[in-house]
C-alpha positions as CSV (number, residue, x, y, z in Angstrom):
1,M,77.8,9.1,196.4
2,R,75.3,8.6,198.9
3,S,73.7,11.8,200.6
4,Q,74.1,12.1,204.0
5,R,71.1,12.2,206.5
6,P,70.9,13.5,209.7
7,S,71.6,10.4,211.8
8,P,68.4,10.2,214.8
9,M,71.3,10.8,217.3
10,Q,72.1,14.5,216.1
11,P,70.2,17.2,216.2
12,P,68.4,19.2,213.6
13,P,70.3,21.8,211.8
14,D,68.2,24.6,213.2
15,E,68.4,23.3,216.8
16,V,72.4,23.3,216.1
17,R,72.7,26.7,215.3
18,R,70.7,28.0,218.3
19,A,72.7,25.6,220.6
20,P,76.1,27.7,220.8
21,S,73.7,30.9,221.4
22,A,71.9,28.9,224.4
23,A,75.0,27.8,226.2
24,V,76.7,30.9,225.7
25,A,73.3,32.9,227.3
26,E,73.4,30.3,229.8
27,D,77.7,30.4,230.7
28,T,77.3,34.3,231.5
29,H,75.2,33.3,234.7
30,W,77.4,33.0,237.7
31,S,77.7,29.5,238.9
32,R,76.8,29.3,242.7
33,P,80.3,29.5,244.1
34,E,80.7,32.3,241.7
35,C,77.7,33.7,242.9
36,Q,77.9,33.4,246.8
37,A,81.6,35.0,246.4
38,W,80.5,38.0,244.2
39,T,77.3,38.4,246.3
40,G,79.4,38.8,249.6
41,M,82.0,41.1,247.9
42,L,79.1,43.5,246.3
43,L,77.3,43.6,249.5
44,L,80.7,44.4,251.3
45,G,80.9,47.2,248.3
46,T,77.2,48.9,249.0
47,C,78.0,48.7,252.2
48,L,80.7,51.2,251.9
49,L,79.6,53.0,249.1
50,Y,76.8,54.4,251.6
51,C,79.7,54.5,254.5
52,T,80.8,57.5,252.5
53,R,77.6,58.6,251.4
54,V,76.1,59.0,255.3
55,T,79.4,60.6,256.4
56,M,78.2,64.1,256.0
57,P,74.5,63.8,257.3
58,I,76.1,62.2,260.5
59,C,79.3,65.1,260.6
60,T,76.3,68.0,259.4
61,V,75.9,68.9,263.2
62,A,79.4,69.5,264.3
63,M,80.7,70.8,260.9
64,S,77.6,73.4,261.3
65,E,79.1,74.2,264.5
66,D,82.6,74.5,263.2
67,F,81.5,77.0,260.0
68,G,78.3,78.3,261.1
69,W,75.9,76.8,258.8
70,N,72.0,77.4,258.8
71,K,69.7,75.3,258.2
72,K,69.5,76.4,254.7
73,E,73.5,76.1,254.5
74,A,73.5,72.3,255.5
75,G,70.5,71.5,253.3
76,T,72.4,72.8,250.5
77,V,75.7,70.9,250.9
78,L,73.6,67.9,252.1
79,S,71.2,67.8,248.4
80,S,74.6,68.8,246.7
81,F,75.3,64.8,246.4
82,F,72.4,64.3,244.8
83,W,73.5,67.0,242.4
84,G,75.8,64.8,240.9
85,Y,74.4,61.6,241.5
86,C,71.2,62.1,239.0
87,L,74.2,63.5,236.4
88,T,75.7,60.0,235.7
89,Q,73.3,57.6,236.1
90,V,72.7,56.7,232.2
91,V,76.0,56.6,231.4
92,G,76.9,54.6,234.4
93,G,73.9,51.8,233.1
94,H,75.3,52.1,229.8
95,L,78.8,51.3,230.3
96,G,77.4,48.6,232.8
97,D,75.7,47.4,230.2
98,R,78.4,47.1,227.4
99,I,81.7,46.7,229.3
100,G,80.3,44.8,232.5
101,G,78.8,46.2,235.7
102,E,82.0,44.8,237.7
103,K,84.7,47.0,236.0
104,V,82.4,50.2,236.4
105,I,81.9,49.8,240.1
106,L,85.6,49.4,240.4
107,L,86.9,52.6,238.4
108,S,84.0,54.4,240.5
109,A,84.7,53.1,243.8
110,S,88.5,54.1,244.0
111,T,87.8,57.2,242.9
112,W,84.9,58.4,245.4
113,G,87.4,56.6,247.9
114,F,89.9,58.6,247.3
115,I,87.4,62.0,247.0
116,T,86.3,61.2,250.7
117,I,89.5,61.0,252.1
118,A,90.6,64.1,250.1
119,T,87.2,66.2,251.6
120,P,88.6,67.6,255.3
121,L,91.5,69.0,253.6
122,L,89.3,70.9,251.4
123,T,88.9,72.8,254.7
124,C,92.6,74.0,254.4
125,L,92.5,75.9,251.2
126,G,90.1,78.5,252.7
127,S,87.3,80.1,254.4
128,A,85.0,79.2,251.6
129,H,83.9,76.0,253.4
130,L,80.3,75.8,252.1
131,A,81.4,76.2,248.1
132,Y,84.6,73.4,249.0
133,M,82.1,70.9,250.9
134,T,79.1,71.4,248.2
135,F,81.7,70.6,245.4
136,S,82.8,67.9,247.0
137,R,79.8,66.3,247.5
138,V,79.1,66.8,244.0
139,L,81.8,64.9,242.6
140,T,81.1,62.1,245.2
141,G,77.8,62.2,243.8
142,L,78.8,62.0,239.9
143,L,80.7,58.9,241.0
144,Q,78.6,57.0,243.0
145,G,75.6,57.3,240.5
146,V,77.6,55.0,238.1
147,Y,77.1,52.3,240.8
148,F,73.7,51.4,241.4
149,P,72.7,51.0,236.9
150,A,76.1,49.2,236.7
151,L,75.0,46.5,239.7
152,T,71.7,46.6,238.2
153,S,73.1,45.2,235.0
154,L,75.7,43.5,236.2
155,L,73.0,41.4,238.6
156,S,70.5,41.0,235.6
157,Q,73.1,39.6,233.4
158,R,75.0,37.2,235.9
159,V,72.1,35.8,237.7
160,R,69.2,33.8,237.6
161,E,65.8,35.0,237.4
162,T,64.8,32.7,240.3
163,E,67.6,34.1,242.5
164,R,67.3,37.3,241.6
165,A,65.1,39.1,244.1
166,F,67.2,37.6,246.9
167,T,70.5,38.5,245.6
168,Y,69.7,42.0,244.7
169,S,67.8,42.2,248.5
170,T,70.5,41.0,250.0
171,V,73.3,43.4,248.2
172,S,70.9,46.0,249.0
173,A,71.0,45.6,252.4
174,G,74.7,46.3,252.3
175,S,73.9,49.7,250.6
176,Q,71.2,51.3,253.1
177,Q,71.6,49.1,256.0
178,L,74.7,47.5,256.7
179,G,76.4,51.0,255.1
180,D,74.4,53.1,258.0
181,L,74.8,51.0,260.6
182,S,78.3,50.8,260.3
183,C,78.8,54.1,259.9
184,G,76.3,55.4,262.3
185,A,77.9,53.1,265.1
186,V,81.8,53.6,264.5
187,G,81.0,57.2,262.6
188,S,79.3,58.2,266.0
189,V,82.4,57.3,267.9
190,L,84.9,58.8,265.7
191,L,83.1,62.1,266.1
192,D,83.1,62.3,269.9
193,W,86.4,61.1,270.5
194,C,88.3,62.4,267.0
195,G,86.3,65.2,265.2
196,W,84.3,64.6,262.2
197,Q,87.3,64.7,260.0
198,S,87.9,61.2,260.9
199,V,84.7,60.3,260.1
200,F,85.5,60.9,256.3
201,Y,89.1,59.5,256.5
202,F,87.3,55.9,257.9
203,S,84.8,55.8,255.2
204,G,87.3,56.4,251.9
205,G,90.0,54.5,253.5
206,L,88.0,50.9,254.0
207,T,86.7,51.6,250.1
208,L,90.0,51.8,249.1
209,L,91.4,48.8,250.8
210,W,88.0,46.8,249.3
211,V,89.3,47.9,245.8
212,S,92.5,46.6,246.3
213,Y,91.2,43.2,247.9
214,L,88.4,43.2,244.6
215,Y,90.9,44.3,242.1
216,R,93.4,41.5,243.3
217,Y,91.1,38.7,243.5
218,L,88.2,39.1,241.5
219,L,89.1,40.8,238.8
220,G,92.1,40.7,236.6
221,E,94.5,43.4,235.3
222,K,93.8,42.1,231.4
223,D,90.5,43.1,231.8
224,L,90.6,46.1,233.3
225,V,93.2,47.5,231.0
226,L,90.4,46.1,228.0
227,A,87.4,48.1,229.5
228,L,89.8,51.5,230.0
229,G,90.9,51.0,226.4
230,I,87.6,50.8,225.0
231,L,86.4,53.7,227.3
232,V,90.0,55.6,226.2
233,Q,90.1,54.9,222.6
234,D,86.1,54.5,222.0
235,L,86.8,50.7,220.2
236,P,83.6,48.9,219.2
237,M,82.0,47.2,222.6
238,A,80.8,44.0,222.8
239,R,76.7,43.1,222.8
240,P,75.6,45.3,220.8
241,S,71.7,46.4,221.5
242,K,68.8,47.9,219.4
243,V,66.5,48.3,221.8
244,P,63.8,50.8,220.4
245,W,63.9,53.5,223.2
246,R,60.9,55.0,221.9
247,Q,58.2,52.3,221.7
248,L,59.8,51.3,225.3
249,F,59.3,54.7,226.7
250,R,55.7,54.4,225.4
251,K,54.5,51.6,227.9
252,P,52.3,53.0,231.4
253,S,54.7,50.1,233.0
254,V,58.1,51.9,232.5
255,W,56.6,55.0,233.9
256,A,54.7,53.3,236.4
257,A,58.4,52.2,237.0
258,I,60.0,55.7,236.9
259,C,57.5,57.2,239.3
260,S,57.7,54.3,241.8
261,Q,61.7,54.4,241.7
262,M,61.1,58.1,242.3
263,S,59.6,58.2,245.2
264,S,60.8,55.5,246.9
265,A,64.3,56.8,246.6
266,C,63.2,60.7,247.4
267,S,61.8,59.6,250.3
268,F,64.5,57.6,251.4
269,F,67.0,60.4,250.6
270,V,65.1,62.6,253.1
271,L,65.0,60.1,255.7
272,L,69.1,59.4,255.7
273,S,69.6,63.6,255.6
274,W,67.5,64.7,258.1
275,L,67.0,61.7,260.8
276,P,70.4,62.5,262.4
277,T,69.5,66.1,262.4
278,F,65.7,65.4,263.9
279,F,67.1,63.5,266.8
280,K,70.1,65.4,267.7
281,E,67.6,68.2,267.8
282,T,64.4,66.7,269.3
283,F,66.2,64.3,271.9
284,P,69.9,66.2,272.8
285,H,70.2,64.0,275.6
286,S,70.2,60.8,273.4
287,K,73.3,58.8,272.3
288,G,74.1,59.4,268.8
289,W,75.5,55.8,268.1
290,V,71.7,54.3,269.6
291,F,69.7,56.5,266.5
292,N,72.6,55.7,264.3
293,V,72.7,52.3,264.8
294,V,69.1,50.6,265.4
295,P,67.1,51.6,262.6
296,W,69.5,50.1,260.1
297,L,69.9,46.6,262.2
298,V,66.5,46.6,262.3
299,A,66.6,47.0,258.6
300,I,69.1,44.3,257.6
301,P,66.8,41.7,258.4
302,A,63.8,43.2,256.7
303,S,65.5,43.5,253.5
304,V,66.6,39.6,252.8
305,F,63.3,38.4,254.3
306,S,61.6,41.3,251.8
307,G,63.9,39.1,249.2
308,F,63.0,35.6,250.1
309,L,59.3,36.3,250.6
310,S,59.4,37.9,246.7
311,D,60.6,34.6,245.7
312,Y,58.9,32.4,247.7
313,L,55.4,33.9,246.7
314,I,56.6,33.7,243.0
315,S,57.8,30.1,243.3
316,Q,54.5,29.3,245.1
317,G,52.2,30.2,241.7
318,Y,51.4,34.2,242.5
319,R,51.8,36.3,239.7
320,V,55.0,38.1,239.3
321,I,53.2,41.6,239.0
322,T,51.2,40.8,242.2
323,V,54.3,39.9,244.4
324,R,55.7,43.6,243.2
325,K,52.7,45.0,244.0
326,F,52.7,44.1,247.2
327,M,56.2,44.7,248.2
328,Q,55.2,47.8,247.2
329,V,52.0,49.0,249.6
330,M,54.8,47.7,252.1
331,G,57.6,49.8,251.0
332,L,56.4,53.2,250.2
333,G,52.5,52.6,252.4
334,L,53.0,50.9,255.4
335,S,56.9,52.5,255.7
336,S,54.6,56.3,255.0
337,V,52.8,55.7,258.0
338,F,55.3,55.2,260.7
339,A,57.0,58.2,259.1
340,L,53.8,60.5,259.8
341,C,54.2,58.9,263.5
342,L,57.6,60.3,263.8
343,G,56.4,63.7,263.6
344,H,53.8,63.6,266.2
345,T,55.5,61.8,268.7
346,T,57.4,63.6,271.8
347,S,59.0,60.0,273.6
348,F,62.4,59.1,272.2
349,L,61.4,54.9,272.8
350,K,58.7,55.6,270.1
351,A,60.2,57.9,267.6
352,M,63.1,55.1,268.0
353,V,60.2,52.4,266.8
354,F,58.7,54.2,264.1
355,A,62.0,55.6,262.5
356,S,63.4,52.0,262.5
357,A,60.2,50.2,261.3
358,S,59.6,52.7,258.4
359,I,63.1,52.1,257.2
360,G,62.8,49.0,257.5
361,L,59.5,48.5,255.8
362,Q,61.4,50.6,253.0
363,T,63.8,47.7,252.4
364,F,60.5,46.0,250.3
365,N,61.2,48.6,247.5
366,H,64.2,46.2,246.8
367,S,62.3,43.3,246.1
368,G,59.7,45.6,244.5
369,I,60.2,48.1,241.9
370,S,64.1,47.7,242.0
371,V,63.9,44.2,240.7
372,N,60.6,45.4,238.5
373,I,63.0,47.3,236.0
374,Q,64.8,44.0,235.9
375,D,61.3,42.0,234.7
376,L,60.3,44.9,232.3
377,A,63.8,45.2,230.7
378,P,66.3,42.4,231.4
379,S,68.2,43.4,228.1
380,C,68.9,46.7,228.6
381,A,68.3,46.6,232.5
382,G,71.2,48.8,233.3
383,F,70.5,51.3,231.3
384,L,67.2,51.9,231.5
385,F,67.6,52.2,235.8
386,G,70.2,54.6,234.6
387,K,67.5,56.6,233.1
388,L,65.6,56.1,235.9
389,L,67.7,57.1,238.2
390,S,68.9,60.2,236.2
391,L,65.4,61.7,236.9
392,L,65.8,62.1,240.8
393,G,65.9,65.7,240.7
394,L,63.1,65.0,242.6
395,G,65.7,64.1,245.5
396,V,67.3,66.9,245.6
397,I,64.4,69.1,246.1
398,G,63.4,66.7,248.4
399,V,66.4,66.9,250.4
400,C,66.5,70.5,250.2
401,L,63.3,71.2,250.7
402,G,63.4,69.5,253.7
403,G,65.7,72.1,255.3
404,Y,63.8,75.5,254.4
405,L,60.7,73.8,255.5
406,I,62.3,73.4,259.2
407,E,64.0,76.7,259.1
408,A,60.1,78.4,258.1
409,T,58.2,76.4,260.3
410,G,60.5,75.1,263.0
411,S,59.0,72.0,263.2
412,W,59.4,68.2,261.7
413,T,56.0,67.4,261.0
414,C,55.8,69.2,257.7
415,V,59.1,67.2,256.9
416,F,57.9,63.5,257.6
417,N,54.2,64.9,255.9
418,L,56.5,65.6,252.7
419,V,57.7,62.0,252.8
420,A,54.3,60.5,253.2
421,V,52.9,62.5,250.0
422,I,55.9,61.5,248.0
423,S,55.5,57.7,249.2
424,N,52.0,57.2,248.4
425,L,52.1,59.3,245.3
426,G,54.6,56.6,243.7
427,L,52.8,53.8,245.1
428,G,49.2,55.1,243.7
429,T,50.7,55.1,240.2
430,F,52.8,51.6,240.7
431,L,49.3,50.2,242.2
432,V,47.1,51.4,238.8
433,F,50.1,51.2,235.9
434,G,52.3,48.7,237.4
435,E,53.0,45.3,234.9
436,A,56.3,42.9,234.7
437,Q,55.5,41.8,231.2
438,R,58.9,42.2,229.3
439,V,59.1,45.4,227.1
440,D,62.2,45.1,225.6
441,L,60.8,43.2,222.3
442,R,63.4,40.3,222.5
443,P,62.1,37.5,221.0
444,T,62.2,35.1,223.9
445,H,59.4,37.2,225.2
446,E,57.9,35.5,228.7
447,D,54.6,36.7,229.6
448,L,54.6,36.9,233.5
C-alpha cells in the first residue's frame, strides 16, 4: 500500500487549515456594490440621527419663551441628552461586536424615532414641562448612545482598511453635517410657520420611514429575529472575543485616544447646542435658516475631503500615525482658533465665516481620532469606542457649564474660550502619546 504524498499542486496541510479562516475573514468584507449601498443608507441614517438630536437646540428659544425657561434651565434640558448618551456606549459597542452593528442600529433608531414624535405630546400631561422635556431627552440619549459604537464595529468588520477613512468620514458627514443642514433648513421654516412641535414630528417621522426601508431591503426578518432572541434569551453569541482589557488600558496610546475623542466630542457638543442661541441673541435680525444651514453646508465637503486626503496620504507612504495627528491638528487645533474668533466679532458675516470654518475643520476628526480607534483595536473597535464614549461626562459638563457661564457673565466669549481650552488639551495629549500600532494583541499583528 503506497503512502499518499501531497501533490505538487496541493498546498501544505498548514495552509489548507488556514485557508478556510482566511476565506471567512475575506468574506466578511462588503463587496463594492454592497459597500456603496450600505454607505448610502448609513449616511442617511446618521443624518436622521442628528436631525432628531438638534431638534431641541433649534427649538430651545421658542420653547423657553413658551415655558418661561431661563438660561440655566435651558442648559439643563440641552445637556440632559448627554446624561443618557454616556450610559449606553459600552452596551452598543459590545452588542455591535457580537450580534452585528446593523441590527443594533435598526432597533435603536426605531425607538428613538417614536420617542421624538411623542415628545411634544408630553406637554399635554401637565405643567412640569422642564421635567418632561428632560426625561424625553435622557431617553433619546440612551437610545442614540448605542449608534456610533455599533457603527464603528460594523465598519471595522465589513470595510477594508484601505477604504476605512473615506467610508467613515463620508458616513459621518451625514451625522454632523447633513443632519444639521437638513434639520436646520427645514426645521427653521417649520419653526416659523407651524411652531416648534412640528420640528419634532418632522425628524421623528423621517427616522421611522428610514427604519422601514432598512428593514425591508437590507435586513431580513430572520436576522432580526435571531438578534432579538440573543438579546432576550441570552443565548451564546457569535465571535467570542478574548481581549486582555487590563493590558489594553495600560497602553498610553489608548488613553491618548480617549482624551482626544472626549475633547473633540465635547467641543463639538458645546457648539452644536449653543450656536443657534448665540446667533439668535447676538444677531436678532438674522434669518434662522442662514445660521442653521451655512456652517453644515460647508462641513459636508470638508468631511469627505478629509477622508480622501487621509487615505491618499497613507497610500503615498506617509505613516498612519503621522496622518492621524495631522488630521487632529486641523480638527482640534485650527478649529479652536476660529471658535475663539467667534467671541470677538460683532459682524454677522464674520461670525458666519468663523462658525463655518470651525465646524468644517472639526470634521477632520473623523479621519483622525475616530479612525485611530480602529487602528488600535480592529477586533473590538465597537466595544472600545463605546467604552471611550461612555466617558463623555465632560460633554455634559461642557454644555451645562456653557449655560451657567452665559447666565453669570452675560458674554459669549467665555463659552468659546471653553471650547478652545478643551480642544487643545485633547490635541496636546494625542500629539505626545498617540500611536497607530495594534494593541488588541491579535496574532496578525501589524506594525503601522
